[in-house]
Backbone bond lengths (Angstrom), bond angles and torsions (degrees), N, CA, C in turn:
res aa  C-N    CA-C-N  psi(-1)  N-CA   C-N-CA  omega(-1)  CA-C   N-CA-C  phi
1 M - - - 1.457 - - 1.515 108.69 -
2 T 1.316 116.69 136.61 1.450 121.04 -178.99 1.517 110.51 -63.79
3 E 1.334 115.54 129.86 1.456 119.33 177.65 1.518 109.28 -72.21
4 L 1.291 116.66 131.85 1.454 121.55 -178.94 1.518 109.70 -93.28
5 K 1.337 114.98 127.97 1.455 120.42 174.82 1.518 107.35 -100.42
6 T 1.320 116.59 116.88 1.459 121.22 -173.66 1.513 110.72 -84.42
7 L 1.342 114.93 132.85 1.454 122.22 176.53 1.512 107.75 -118.72
8 M 1.311 117.53 115.78 1.455 120.64 -179.23 1.518 109.90 -83.34
9 N 1.313 115.50 161.58 1.453 121.14 177.80 1.518 111.35 -57.37
10 G 1.316 115.75 146.74 1.449 121.32 174.30 1.507 110.41 -86.83
11 P 1.343 117.05 178.78 1.460 121.28 -179.78 1.515 111.28 -59.61
12 G 1.315 115.44 143.45 1.456 120.06 174.46 1.508 114.28 89.21
13 V 1.337 118.06 -6.75 1.458 120.42 178.55 1.520 108.28 -82.88
14 A 1.338 115.77 127.34 1.467 120.26 -171.30 1.518 112.58 -65.90
15 D 1.348 117.81 -35.54 1.458 120.94 -172.94 1.515 110.45 -100.73
16 E 1.316 117.84 97.79 1.452 120.38 -178.95 1.524 111.59 -74.64
17 A 1.329 118.08 -14.36 1.458 121.21 -177.22 1.521 112.26 -75.50
18 V 1.327 118.46 -22.96 1.454 120.41 -174.83 1.526 110.40 -79.04
19 K 1.347 115.62 136.28 1.459 122.39 175.05 1.523 107.56 -121.90
20 I 1.315 116.39 141.87 1.460 120.99 176.35 1.518 107.53 -121.76
21 S 1.328 116.56 123.74 1.456 122.90 -174.94 1.515 110.84 -122.21
22 H 1.347 116.10 144.13 1.456 120.84 172.92 1.528 109.56 -69.56
23 A 1.314 117.54 134.78 1.462 123.21 172.82 1.528 106.41 -126.04
24 G 1.322 116.14 76.12 1.455 120.86 -171.77 1.524 110.30 84.71
25 I 1.340 116.52 -168.89 1.466 120.78 -176.39 1.522 112.53 -88.33
26 D 1.333 116.76 -10.47 1.463 118.83 -173.76 1.522 113.16 -127.77
27 A 1.322 117.46 23.51 1.468 119.60 -179.55 1.522 110.22 -152.99
28 L 1.323 114.58 149.20 1.460 122.55 175.19 1.526 108.70 -129.71
29 L 1.316 116.10 141.06 1.459 121.67 178.27 1.519 109.01 -105.75
30 V 1.326 115.64 119.35 1.459 121.89 175.32 1.528 107.02 -92.53
31 D 1.314 116.48 113.17 1.467 121.73 -173.64 1.527 109.25 -116.99
32 V 1.330 116.22 117.96 1.465 120.62 179.41 1.525 111.65 -116.40
33 A 1.328 116.53 10.54 1.466 120.18 180.00 1.520 109.30 -68.76
34 G 1.307 116.33 128.77 1.459 120.85 178.82 1.506 111.25 -129.23
35 G 1.319 116.96 29.92 1.464 121.81 -175.20 1.510 109.16 132.35
36 P 1.334 118.38 -133.87 1.465 120.71 178.55 1.523 111.81 -60.36
37 F 1.329 115.64 156.14 1.465 120.63 179.85 1.521 110.45 -55.31
38 C 1.331 115.52 136.59 1.462 121.74 179.40 1.525 108.85 -120.14
39 L 1.339 117.12 115.08 1.456 121.57 -177.94 1.524 111.16 -63.12
40 Q 1.324 117.47 -38.74 1.463 120.13 -178.40 1.530 111.12 -63.67
41 R 1.340 116.82 -39.75 1.463 119.64 177.02 1.523 110.88 -65.86
42 Q 1.343 116.16 -38.62 1.462 119.61 177.98 1.524 110.20 -62.74
43 Q 1.320 116.73 -40.99 1.460 120.98 178.64 1.527 111.04 -64.59
44 R 1.311 116.17 -34.98 1.465 119.32 178.46 1.527 110.92 -71.33
45 L 1.325 117.39 -35.63 1.465 120.69 174.81 1.524 110.89 -62.37
46 L 1.331 116.72 -38.31 1.465 119.96 175.97 1.521 110.73 -62.05
47 A 1.322 116.27 -39.70 1.460 120.18 177.57 1.523 110.59 -66.11
48 L 1.334 117.10 -38.06 1.463 120.71 177.11 1.519 110.68 -63.75
49 R 1.332 116.33 -44.32 1.467 119.76 178.85 1.515 110.82 -59.37
50 A 1.330 117.15 -42.10 1.467 120.65 178.24 1.523 111.00 -65.41
51 A 1.333 117.03 -37.13 1.467 120.99 -178.65 1.519 112.32 -70.00
52 L 1.335 116.97 -21.57 1.465 121.02 179.66 1.520 112.19 -90.46
53 G 1.318 116.92 4.42 1.459 121.37 -168.79 1.509 117.17 -71.69
54 S 1.314 120.12 -3.40 1.466 121.06 -179.50 1.520 110.06 -126.69
55 Q 1.333 116.45 150.82 1.458 121.79 -177.03 1.525 112.04 -62.89
56 D 1.328 117.21 -32.56 1.459 118.72 -179.63 1.526 111.71 -71.42
57 R 1.336 116.61 -22.60 1.461 120.63 178.34 1.529 111.37 -86.47
58 F 1.322 116.74 -27.74 1.461 121.19 178.87 1.527 107.94 -153.69
59 P 1.330 118.87 90.19 1.465 122.19 -178.19 1.528 111.35 -58.34
60 G 1.324 115.90 138.12 1.453 120.55 176.40 1.509 115.30 80.98
61 L 1.338 117.77 7.05 1.464 120.35 -179.47 1.522 110.59 -62.88
62 K 1.343 116.67 129.70 1.461 121.74 179.35 1.526 112.33 -110.34
63 E 1.325 116.41 -39.80 1.467 118.83 -174.79 1.521 109.67 -165.02
64 T 1.334 115.59 149.23 1.465 121.18 169.64 1.523 108.17 -126.31
65 V 1.316 115.98 138.50 1.466 121.76 -179.05 1.527 108.11 -125.69
66 L 1.331 115.86 114.34 1.461 121.25 -178.96 1.518 110.54 -80.13
67 G 1.336 116.15 128.38 1.451 122.05 173.65 1.518 109.93 -113.43
68 V 1.319 116.46 -165.80 1.459 121.31 178.91 1.528 108.14 -86.52
69 N 1.317 115.89 103.19 1.468 124.15 -175.26 1.524 112.57 60.96
70 N 1.334 116.61 31.11 1.459 120.86 171.70 1.523 109.73 -153.43
71 L 1.321 115.95 162.31 1.461 121.97 -179.22 1.519 108.36 -141.47
72 L 1.337 116.44 122.75 1.460 122.06 175.72 1.523 108.67 -91.24
73 V 1.327 116.38 126.47 1.462 122.16 -179.06 1.524 108.18 -115.34
74 V 1.336 116.19 115.28 1.461 122.48 -179.25 1.525 108.36 -102.87
75 F 1.331 116.66 133.62 1.461 120.50 -175.18 1.527 110.59 -142.89
76 D 1.327 115.90 169.67 1.458 122.78 177.64 1.528 108.12 -94.44
77 P 1.345 118.56 108.42 1.468 119.74 -176.22 1.523 113.88 -67.30
78 S 1.339 117.22 -11.92 1.466 119.01 175.45 1.526 111.25 -78.06
79 Q 1.342 116.33 -15.69 1.461 120.82 179.65 1.524 113.04 -103.14
80 I 1.327 116.47 -24.72 1.462 120.24 178.52 1.526 108.64 -148.33
81 H 1.326 116.75 128.89 1.464 121.13 -179.66 1.533 108.87 -69.60
82 P 1.342 117.26 142.82 1.464 119.48 -179.23 1.528 114.23 -52.95
83 S 1.332 117.93 -37.24 1.467 119.08 179.33 1.522 111.26 -67.02
84 R 1.343 115.97 -36.34 1.460 119.70 176.41 1.528 110.16 -71.03
85 A 1.325 116.86 -37.37 1.463 120.60 177.39 1.523 109.83 -60.39
86 R 1.324 116.51 -42.67 1.463 120.52 179.95 1.523 111.08 -63.95
87 S 1.323 117.03 -47.11 1.465 119.30 -178.89 1.522 111.18 -64.78
88 T 1.346 116.45 -34.10 1.466 120.10 177.14 1.522 110.51 -65.18
89 L 1.329 116.84 -42.13 1.461 120.44 178.41 1.527 111.06 -61.82
90 L 1.315 116.67 -42.08 1.458 119.71 178.65 1.522 111.37 -64.25
91 E 1.332 116.51 -38.94 1.466 120.44 177.55 1.524 110.64 -62.85
92 R 1.335 115.60 -47.87 1.464 119.40 -178.39 1.531 110.51 -64.59
93 W 1.334 116.45 -39.72 1.468 120.01 -179.90 1.521 110.95 -61.10
94 S 1.322 116.88 -39.70 1.463 120.00 -179.52 1.524 111.75 -68.55
95 E 1.346 116.90 -20.16 1.463 121.41 -177.10 1.530 113.45 -88.67
96 V 1.344 116.48 -31.36 1.465 119.54 -169.38 1.522 111.92 -85.68
97 R 1.319 114.74 155.32 1.454 123.35 175.57 1.522 108.32 -123.73
98 P 1.331 118.08 159.12 1.468 120.08 -176.88 1.526 112.94 -51.25
99 K 1.335 114.55 135.33 1.464 122.28 178.42 1.521 107.65 -106.03
100 E 1.311 116.65 120.14 1.465 120.67 -175.29 1.521 110.95 -58.07
101 L 1.333 114.79 132.41 1.457 121.01 176.47 1.523 109.05 -79.38
102 K 1.317 116.18 105.96 1.462 120.49 179.63 1.525 108.95 -107.21
103 G 1.306 115.74 123.66 1.453 119.21 -179.61 1.512 111.65 -150.47
104 R 1.306 114.68 -173.73 1.463 121.30 179.91 1.532 110.10 -81.86
105 R 1.302 115.96 160.43 1.466 121.53 170.30 1.521 106.70 -104.96
106 I 1.311 116.08 119.56 1.461 121.91 -171.55 1.526 109.64 -123.26
107 S 1.322 116.47 129.25 1.461 122.01 175.86 1.526 109.05 -100.88
108 I 1.318 116.38 131.67 1.461 122.38 -178.50 1.524 108.92 -120.29
109 E 1.334 116.95 120.89 1.465 120.78 176.71 1.526 109.93 -78.95
110 V 1.336 115.58 138.54 1.460 121.22 -175.68 1.521 110.39 -130.17
111 C 1.334 115.72 134.97 1.459 121.75 166.69 1.528 106.80 -94.50
112 Y 1.319 116.77 120.48 1.458 121.52 -175.02 1.525 111.39 -100.22
113 G 1.343 115.61 149.77 1.453 121.83 171.33 1.514 114.10 75.31
114 G 1.335 115.37 -164.14 1.457 121.04 -179.73 1.519 112.11 61.09
115 D 1.324 115.55 -151.47 1.464 120.79 -178.80 1.521 112.79 -70.30
116 V 1.339 117.56 -17.02 1.466 119.78 -179.10 1.530 111.78 -96.81
117 G 1.336 116.46 -5.81 1.463 121.01 179.62 1.512 110.66 -135.37
118 L 1.327 115.25 60.58 1.460 121.09 -169.39 1.524 114.05 -63.94
119 D 1.322 117.81 -21.00 1.464 119.89 -177.25 1.526 113.37 -100.27
120 L 1.312 117.43 6.63 1.464 119.36 -179.94 1.527 110.91 -61.34
121 D 1.330 116.70 -41.89 1.468 120.17 178.07 1.526 110.76 -61.82
122 Y 1.333 116.38 -42.01 1.462 120.59 -178.55 1.525 111.09 -64.84
123 I 1.333 116.82 -44.26 1.466 120.66 178.65 1.525 109.99 -61.85
124 S 1.320 116.03 -39.73 1.466 120.58 177.13 1.527 110.71 -61.45
125 Q 1.325 115.49 -43.14 1.466 120.57 -177.41 1.530 111.75 -66.08
126 V 1.332 117.72 -50.22 1.471 120.02 -174.39 1.530 112.14 -74.43
127 S 1.321 116.88 -25.48 1.466 119.82 -179.94 1.521 112.35 -86.66
128 G 1.346 115.93 -17.35 1.455 119.96 -176.88 1.516 112.96 75.91
129 L 1.321 116.36 16.93 1.466 121.79 -178.51 1.524 110.17 -110.07
130 S 1.308 116.65 152.76 1.458 119.82 173.46 1.523 109.26 -68.40
131 K 1.324 116.04 160.06 1.469 119.28 179.19 1.521 111.23 -62.22
132 S 1.312 116.57 -38.16 1.464 119.18 179.39 1.525 110.73 -65.35
133 R 1.347 116.66 -35.10 1.464 120.00 178.48 1.526 110.66 -70.34
134 V 1.324 117.52 -38.49 1.475 121.06 175.65 1.522 109.96 -58.12
135 I 1.330 115.95 -45.87 1.466 120.66 179.60 1.522 110.56 -63.99
136 D 1.327 116.40 -44.59 1.472 120.27 179.44 1.526 111.09 -58.73
137 L 1.325 116.44 -44.54 1.462 120.10 -179.59 1.524 111.17 -65.63
138 H 1.326 115.99 -43.34 1.469 119.98 179.85 1.517 110.72 -60.42
139 C 1.324 117.06 -35.56 1.467 121.40 -178.41 1.528 112.73 -86.48
140 S 1.320 117.21 -15.79 1.468 119.52 -176.63 1.521 112.55 -79.88
141 A 1.324 116.38 -19.47 1.465 120.49 -174.70 1.524 111.50 -85.54
142 S 1.328 114.83 154.62 1.462 122.04 169.28 1.521 106.60 -108.56
143 Y 1.317 116.41 120.11 1.458 121.89 -174.44 1.527 110.37 -100.01
144 T 1.311 115.71 143.34 1.459 121.64 176.37 1.518 109.14 -108.13
145 V 1.338 116.66 132.52 1.462 120.47 173.44 1.525 107.44 -73.76
146 A 1.338 115.95 109.84 1.463 120.39 -178.66 1.517 111.42 -83.55
147 A 1.332 116.36 -38.17 1.463 120.50 -176.60 1.519 109.13 -164.87
148 I 1.334 115.04 163.40 1.463 122.40 174.62 1.522 107.10 -113.87
149 G 1.334 117.19 129.25 1.451 118.37 -179.09 1.505 112.28 -174.49
150 S 1.342 115.77 -166.08 1.456 124.41 179.69 1.530 111.52 72.36
151 M 1.322 116.88 -53.18 1.460 123.99 172.62 1.524 106.59 -152.56
152 P 1.342 118.60 160.66 1.472 120.06 -178.22 1.525 112.25 -54.41
153 G 1.327 116.22 124.40 1.453 121.11 177.21 1.507 115.47 87.29
154 F 1.337 117.71 -0.11 1.466 120.40 -178.84 1.519 108.98 -79.42
155 A 1.326 116.73 113.96 1.464 122.13 -177.22 1.522 110.19 -97.49
156 Y 1.319 116.09 123.46 1.461 120.74 172.90 1.521 108.04 -82.84
157 L 1.319 116.28 112.44 1.461 122.42 -176.78 1.523 109.61 -102.23
158 V 1.320 116.54 126.66 1.463 121.31 176.11 1.523 108.54 -108.29
159 G 1.327 115.09 150.29 1.461 119.83 -178.27 1.516 112.92 123.35
160 L 1.342 116.73 5.10 1.463 120.28 178.94 1.531 109.73 -62.13
161 P 1.345 117.49 130.22 1.468 119.54 177.59 1.527 111.54 -55.07
162 K 1.311 116.44 140.28 1.467 121.65 -174.97 1.522 112.21 -58.84
163 A 1.323 116.87 -32.46 1.468 120.41 -179.55 1.524 112.32 -64.01
164 L 1.342 117.15 -18.58 1.466 121.00 -178.65 1.524 112.48 -101.87
165 E 1.322 117.48 4.82 1.464 120.40 -179.79 1.528 110.00 -73.88
166 V 1.322 115.97 115.88 1.462 123.05 -178.89 1.528 107.61 -135.95
167 P 1.339 119.34 135.60 1.468 120.43 178.39 1.524 111.65 -58.68
168 R 1.309 115.82 159.54 1.465 120.62 177.76 1.526 110.78 -58.82
169 R 1.311 115.23 161.20 1.456 121.49 178.23 1.528 110.40 -60.64
170 Q 1.320 117.14 141.57 1.461 120.33 176.84 1.521 110.88 -67.04
171 S 1.330 116.12 -33.01 1.465 121.02 177.98 1.525 108.68 -121.45
172 P 1.337 118.04 103.03 1.469 120.49 179.94 1.525 111.28 -60.62
173 R 1.303 116.18 147.26 1.458 120.49 173.23 1.526 109.04 -74.39
174 T 1.315 116.07 142.57 1.464 119.71 178.66 1.524 111.83 -78.06
175 K 1.344 116.24 -17.37 1.463 119.50 -179.31 1.523 109.55 -152.70
176 L 1.329 115.08 124.08 1.462 121.59 176.26 1.518 107.88 -133.33
177 A 1.329 116.68 140.71 1.462 121.35 -170.47 1.525 112.98 -69.73
178 K 1.303 114.50 145.25 1.469 121.58 169.97 1.530 109.07 -54.40
179 G 1.322 116.36 138.37 1.458 121.14 -180.00 1.514 114.29 89.11
180 S 1.342 116.42 -0.38 1.464 119.46 178.55 1.522 110.03 -63.62
181 V 1.323 116.17 133.01 1.464 122.26 176.85 1.522 106.60 -91.82
182 I 1.335 116.53 119.90 1.455 120.97 -167.05 1.531 111.48 -129.60
183 I 1.335 114.94 154.48 1.463 121.35 175.98 1.524 108.65 -138.63
184 A 1.331 115.86 151.52 1.465 122.04 175.53 1.519 108.20 -167.17
185 G 1.324 116.26 133.07 1.456 118.99 -178.94 1.516 110.79 59.72
186 E 1.345 115.45 -127.04 1.463 121.20 -178.15 1.522 112.41 -95.49
187 Q 1.339 117.66 4.61 1.457 120.08 -169.52 1.524 113.03 -121.99
188 A 1.325 113.69 162.82 1.461 122.26 175.41 1.522 107.85 -132.37
189 S 1.332 116.37 165.54 1.462 119.35 176.65 1.526 109.72 -168.73
190 I 1.334 114.00 -179.12 1.467 123.07 173.20 1.520 106.17 -130.01
191 L 1.306 117.33 128.99 1.464 120.85 -176.49 1.529 110.43 -72.64
192 P 1.345 118.18 121.19 1.469 120.49 -176.03 1.526 113.81 -75.26
193 F 1.344 116.05 -27.41 1.459 121.40 -178.11 1.521 109.28 -138.17
194 T 1.316 116.08 156.39 1.456 120.42 171.68 1.521 108.81 -68.52
195 G 1.334 116.23 132.04 1.459 119.22 -178.88 1.512 111.58 175.75
196 P 1.338 116.95 -175.87 1.458 121.09 178.76 1.527 111.03 -65.45
197 C 1.337 116.18 149.46 1.467 119.37 -179.62 1.525 110.13 -161.75
198 G 1.331 115.94 135.79 1.451 120.89 178.45 1.516 113.50 -103.76
199 W 1.336 116.40 5.65 1.466 120.37 178.49 1.535 109.48 -85.50
200 H 1.322 115.80 166.45 1.468 121.55 178.87 1.526 109.53 -89.44
201 V 1.326 116.47 130.95 1.461 121.19 -178.95 1.526 109.18 -99.20
202 I 1.336 115.66 126.88 1.469 119.97 -178.68 1.524 112.31 -119.18
203 G 1.341 117.54 -5.77 1.455 119.38 -179.05 1.512 111.68 -176.09
204 H 1.326 114.84 -168.73 1.472 120.96 -177.95 1.518 109.56 -143.78
205 A 1.337 115.59 142.06 1.466 121.95 178.68 1.520 109.71 -130.48
206 E 1.324 115.67 139.21 1.466 121.16 176.73 1.531 108.39 -88.98
207 V 1.317 116.22 86.11 1.460 120.82 179.71 1.524 108.75 -143.27
208 E 1.332 115.80 137.34 1.465 121.32 177.35 1.527 108.17 -90.57
209 C 1.320 115.91 100.49 1.466 119.90 -179.28 1.521 111.84 -75.50
210 F 1.333 116.41 -24.66 1.464 120.91 -179.65 1.519 109.21 -146.01
211 D 1.341 115.59 131.11 1.460 121.83 177.77 1.523 107.82 -142.72
212 S 1.328 116.58 108.08 1.465 121.59 -175.31 1.521 112.88 -64.58
213 R 1.328 117.90 -14.29 1.471 120.69 179.95 1.522 111.87 -81.14
214 L 1.322 116.39 -14.52 1.463 120.78 -177.15 1.521 111.01 -100.13
215 M 1.319 116.08 162.39 1.452 122.11 175.98 1.532 108.86 -135.35
216 P 1.317 118.43 111.80 1.466 125.88 0.55 1.526 111.69 -74.88
217 P 1.321 117.41 153.89 1.467 120.27 -177.01 1.527 113.90 -75.98
218 V 1.334 117.22 -18.93 1.468 121.83 -178.00 1.524 109.53 -91.12
219 F 1.323 116.64 127.43 1.464 121.46 -175.81 1.525 112.11 -70.87
220 F 1.335 116.78 -44.95 1.462 120.66 -177.55 1.522 110.88 -90.90
221 S 1.339 115.20 155.60 1.462 121.93 176.19 1.523 109.00 -135.39
222 P 1.346 117.95 150.06 1.460 119.59 175.52 1.525 111.14 -53.70
223 G 1.322 115.48 131.97 1.460 120.42 -178.37 1.510 114.08 102.33
224 D 1.339 117.73 -18.40 1.463 120.05 176.13 1.526 109.72 -61.68
225 Q 1.325 115.36 144.02 1.463 122.03 177.11 1.527 108.49 -105.23
226 I 1.319 116.13 123.69 1.461 121.61 -174.85 1.524 109.98 -113.36
227 V 1.324 115.75 133.04 1.464 120.72 171.00 1.524 107.98 -125.19
228 F 1.315 115.77 139.59 1.460 121.49 178.29 1.523 109.48 -99.63
229 V 1.328 115.13 137.43 1.462 122.29 -177.61 1.529 108.33 -121.69
230 P 1.337 118.97 126.74 1.464 119.88 -179.52 1.528 111.66 -68.96
231 K 1.321 115.67 124.09 1.461 121.48 176.71 1.525 110.38 -96.04
232 A 1.332 115.05 -39.67 1.464 120.68 179.48 1.524 108.57 -161.31
233 V 1.333 115.03 156.26 1.463 121.48 172.94 1.520 106.38 -120.08
234 L 1.321 116.03 116.20 1.459 121.85 -173.63 1.522 110.96 -95.93
235 K 1.313 116.03 151.80 1.466 121.12 178.71 1.520 110.24 -102.26
């Protein structure tokens, strides 16, 4: 993994919380995370991404990738020197204001527990809550899609009730089924593909998070509001 060299804001920059780090020779990471996820900072990153959308605003821009309270900016270093790219990002950041995350409201049916929710008992145990209460809390929240990443179609959902916040598994599973409804730390998600995963699985949903035949191929978008609805509780 490329070592990131952190560059803090210089004098006169209004936002001391923002850090800009080199990610190779052709990318910079704008990091505004200062602890727990902040929706307002995420909205401001969206505004920054929109402000960088034209060549006259950021020469040599190739791609922007939104993360959770961070934004990766990929550029052509033959068109803009990295030091100039950094100063341009700081200028644009000082100009932008939070951009409201507008998205769809999507209800997802979930089968909880049983063989498809192997960690429901564990979450119940460590939280001190009954399994039915864990399910109720998981379904009571409205989740916001903060970013898409990790794998195609993987939506980072923020809004998990604090009572359900549990660190990732100490030993990740080598294989977890597509559609697994998972939680870890402050976030929730649905696994788009079968594969390794260190999050806790509490249920399963029949939803296509990614379909290469569609345009766009990713089902969720930043700003979408997700609610989970109990379909069944398995033993």
